[in-house]
C-alpha positions as CSV (number, residue, x, y, z in Angstrom):
1,M,0.0,0.0,0.0
2,V,1.5,3.3,-1.1
3,T,1.5,6.0,1.6
4,P,3.1,9.5,1.6
5,L,6.6,10.1,2.9
6,Q,6.7,10.8,6.7
7,Y,8.9,13.0,8.9
8,G,12.4,11.5,8.9
9,D,12.1,9.8,5.5
10,P,15.0,10.8,3.2
11,P,14.1,12.7,0.0
12,H,16.9,11.0,-1.9
13,V,18.8,7.7,-1.6
14,G,21.9,7.7,-3.8
15,P,20.8,8.8,-7.3
16,F,17.1,7.9,-6.7
17,A,14.4,10.4,-5.7
18,L,12.0,8.9,-3.2
19,Q,8.3,9.6,-3.7
20,A,6.3,7.4,-1.3
21,R,6.4,4.5,1.1
22,L,5.6,1.1,-0.2
23,Q,6.0,-1.1,2.9
24,T,7.2,-1.0,6.5
25,A,9.0,-4.3,7.2
26,P,10.5,-5.4,10.6
27,A,14.0,-4.9,9.4
28,G,13.5,-1.7,7.4
29,L,11.4,0.3,4.9
30,V,10.6,0.1,1.2
31,Y,10.2,3.2,-0.8
32,L,8.8,4.0,-4.3
33,G,11.4,6.1,-6.2
34,Q,12.5,7.3,-9.5
35,A,15.8,6.8,-11.3
36,P,17.6,9.6,-13.1
37,D,16.6,8.1,-16.4
38,G,12.9,8.2,-15.4
39,R,12.4,4.5,-14.4
40,V,10.3,3.7,-11.4
41,V,12.2,1.7,-8.8
42,S,11.7,0.1,-5.4
43,V,14.3,1.0,-2.8
44,A,14.8,-0.9,0.5
45,V,16.6,0.8,3.4
46,L,17.5,-0.8,6.7
47,S,16.2,0.7,9.9
48,S,18.6,2.6,12.0
49,G,18.6,-0.2,14.7
50,A,19.2,-2.9,12.2
51,A,22.0,-0.9,10.6
52,L,23.7,-0.7,13.9
53,D,23.5,-4.5,14.3
54,A,26.6,-5.8,12.4
55,A,25.1,-9.3,11.9
56,A,21.8,-7.9,10.6
57,R,23.6,-5.5,8.3
58,D,25.9,-8.3,7.0
59,R,22.8,-10.6,6.2
60,F,21.2,-7.7,4.2
61,V,24.4,-7.0,2.2
62,T,25.1,-10.6,1.6
63,A,21.6,-11.2,0.2
64,I,22.1,-8.3,-2.2
65,R,25.5,-9.5,-3.4
66,D,24.3,-13.0,-3.8
67,A,21.6,-11.7,-6.1
68,Q,24.2,-9.8,-8.1
69,G,26.1,-13.1,-8.7
70,R,29.7,-13.9,-8.5
71,T,30.3,-13.2,-12.2
72,G,29.7,-9.5,-11.8
73,V,26.5,-9.6,-13.8
74,R,23.6,-8.0,-11.9
75,G,20.1,-9.3,-11.3
76,W,18.9,-12.2,-13.4
77,G,22.5,-12.9,-14.6
78,A,23.3,-14.6,-11.3
79,S,24.8,-18.0,-11.7
80,L,22.4,-20.9,-12.1
81,V,24.3,-22.8,-9.5
82,D,23.5,-20.2,-6.8
83,R,19.8,-20.4,-7.7
84,V,19.7,-24.2,-7.7
85,R,21.5,-24.2,-4.3
86,G,18.8,-21.9,-2.9
87,R,21.1,-19.0,-2.2
88,V,19.1,-16.8,-4.5
89,P,15.3,-17.2,-4.5
90,P,13.9,-17.6,-8.0
91,D,11.6,-14.5,-7.7
92,T,14.5,-12.2,-6.6
93,P,14.3,-9.0,-8.7
94,P,17.4,-7.7,-10.5
95,V,19.6,-5.2,-8.6
96,L,20.0,-1.8,-10.2
97,A,22.2,-0.2,-7.5
98,M,23.3,-0.8,-3.9
99,E,25.2,0.6,-1.0
100,G,27.0,-1.6,1.5
101,G,28.3,0.9,4.0
102,P,27.0,1.8,7.5
103,A,23.6,2.7,6.0
104,P,23.1,0.1,3.3
105,W,20.3,0.2,0.7
106,V,19.3,-1.6,-2.5
107,A,17.3,-0.4,-5.6
108,V,15.4,-2.8,-8.0
109,P,12.9,-2.2,-10.8
110,Y,9.4,-1.6,-9.5
111,M,6.8,-4.1,-10.7
112,P,3.2,-3.6,-9.6
113,N,2.0,-6.7,-7.7
114,G,5.4,-8.2,-8.2
115,P,8.5,-8.9,-6.1
116,G,10.4,-5.8,-5.0
117,A,13.2,-4.7,-2.8
118,E,11.5,-6.1,0.3
119,R,12.9,-9.5,-0.8
120,F,16.3,-8.4,0.6
121,L,14.8,-7.5,4.0
122,D,13.5,-11.0,4.6
123,P,16.9,-12.7,5.5
124,V,17.7,-9.9,8.0
125,T,15.4,-11.2,10.7
126,V,15.9,-14.6,12.1
127,S,13.7,-16.7,14.3
128,G,14.1,-19.6,16.6
129,T,16.3,-20.2,19.6
130,L,19.6,-20.5,17.6
131,I,20.6,-23.4,19.8
132,G,19.1,-26.3,17.9
133,Q,16.6,-27.5,20.5
134,R,13.7,-25.2,21.5
135,H,14.0,-23.9,25.0
136,G,11.8,-21.0,26.1
137,P,10.6,-18.2,23.9
138,D,11.8,-17.5,20.3
139,F,14.7,-15.3,19.7
140,A,13.8,-11.6,19.1
141,H,16.0,-8.7,17.9
142,Y,16.3,-5.7,20.1
143,W,15.7,-3.4,17.1
144,L,12.4,-4.8,15.9
145,G,10.5,-1.7,17.1
146,D,12.6,0.8,15.2
147,R,10.9,2.4,12.3
148,T,13.4,5.1,11.4
149,P,15.5,4.6,8.2
150,A,19.2,4.4,8.5
151,L,20.7,7.4,6.7
152,P,24.3,8.0,5.8
153,A,26.3,10.4,7.9
154,P,26.4,14.0,6.6
155,P,29.5,14.9,4.6
156,A,32.4,16.4,6.4
157,P,32.7,20.1,6.4
158,P,35.1,21.6,3.9
159,P,38.5,22.5,5.2
160,P,39.0,26.0,6.3
161,P,40.4,28.4,3.6
162,V,44.1,28.8,3.6
163,A,45.4,32.3,3.9
164,T,48.0,33.6,1.4
165,R,51.4,34.8,2.5
166,R,50.6,38.4,1.8
167,S,47.5,38.4,3.9
168,V,49.4,36.7,6.8
169,V,52.1,39.4,6.6
170,L,49.6,42.2,6.6
171,A,47.6,40.8,9.5
172,S,50.8,40.3,11.5
173,T,52.0,43.8,10.8
174,L,48.6,45.3,11.8
175,L,48.5,43.2,15.0
176,A,52.1,44.3,16.0
177,T,51.1,47.9,15.4
178,L,48.1,47.7,17.6
179,V,50.0,45.9,20.4
180,L,52.8,48.6,20.3
181,A,50.2,51.4,20.5
182,L,48.5,49.7,23.4
183,L,51.8,49.3,25.3
184,L,52.6,53.0,24.7
185,V,49.3,54.1,26.1
186,I,49.7,51.9,29.2
187,W,53.2,53.2,29.8
188,M,52.0,56.8,29.6
189,L,49.2,56.1,32.1
190,L,51.3,54.1,34.6
191,F,54.8,55.4,34.5
192,R,54.4,59.1,33.9
193,G,56.0,61.2,36.7
194,E,53.6,62.5,39.3
195,D,55.8,65.6,40.0
196,D,55.7,67.0,36.6
197,P,54.6,70.7,36.9
198,E,51.3,71.5,35.5
199,P,51.4,74.1,32.7
200,P,50.7,77.6,34.0
201,R,47.3,78.8,33.5
202,P,46.9,82.1,31.6
203,L,46.0,85.2,33.7
204,P,42.5,86.6,33.2
205,N,42.3,89.7,31.1
206,T,42.4,93.0,32.9
207,Q,39.3,95.0,32.8
208,F,39.7,98.8,32.8
209,V,36.8,100.8,34.1
210,P,37.2,104.5,33.1
211,T,36.5,107.1,35.8
212,P,35.1,110.5,35.0
213,P,37.5,113.4,34.9
214,P,37.5,115.8,37.9
215,E,35.4,118.9,37.5
216,P,37.1,122.2,38.5
217,A,35.4,124.2,41.2
218,S,35.7,127.9,41.6
219,P,36.5,129.1,45.2
220,E,33.8,131.0,46.9
221,P,34.6,134.7,47.7
222,Q,35.3,135.3,51.4
223,Q,32.8,137.6,53.1
224,P,34.2,140.2,55.5
225,T,33.1,140.0,59.1
226,P,32.3,143.1,61.1
227,G,34.7,144.2,63.7
228,P,34.1,144.9,67.4
229,S,33.8,148.6,66.7
230,G,30.8,148.0,64.7
231,G,31.9,150.3,61.9
232,G,30.2,150.4,58.6
233,G,31.5,149.0,55.5
234,D,33.9,151.7,54.5
235,G,36.8,149.4,54.3
236,S,38.6,150.6,57.3
237,E,37.6,147.6,59.3
238,S,40.3,145.1,60.1
239,P,39.8,141.8,58.4
240,W,41.1,140.1,61.4
241,P,38.8,139.2,64.2
242,D,39.0,141.1,67.4
243,D,39.7,138.2,69.6
244,L,42.8,137.3,67.5
245,F,46.0,138.5,69.0
246,D,44.1,140.0,71.9
247,G,42.7,142.7,69.8
248,R,46.1,144.1,68.8
249,G,46.0,142.9,65.3
250,P,48.9,141.2,63.6
251,I,52.4,142.3,64.6
């Protein structure tokens, strides 16, 4: 039954573009995809738990390589001896492409209502007790409940760009200049003498306020005083007061 892709499904597996889910098997998932030439393919991918199991991964890869045949011819060109011995089931589809790394997958032509890539997932799971005689419950894989596809690791990041000799020299020169300037500033802040005289401050400008010039004053005329004789103002009176020099006048 074809169902849409779900979260975690890869959009591409190798050169094939995945379009939908065809089947969910105990050991992995089967997808409907398209090859670069337009052919419809069936792609089987191991689950992440089965891919971590070295024995399960080896059974999956071995089934794919047995289908390819020891002669190097893929698919139906496998040797007749291998098919007669039962190593390759007669309804095994031809292998178009495969990957046998940590996240193996296989692609075969898609045939509606025919065998697909799920044939290679059947040998991955084993049943029984693996000890010959049955004792207790059947053997069960620890990864049977895993339904996430095994995806290849992301590619390694590209190496960092290598700087040219000229850029290295310019960067070194600039760094040395900045360090020298920083040391000079630190020396000026820490080791400058504390007794250095401060530069003299300029004196403030002198402000001249003009004063008004003096105004000349004319002396007031002296008024004559009358003498003790009480004479009139004929000019014969003495200008000196009577009590000066005991009334005898100046000598």
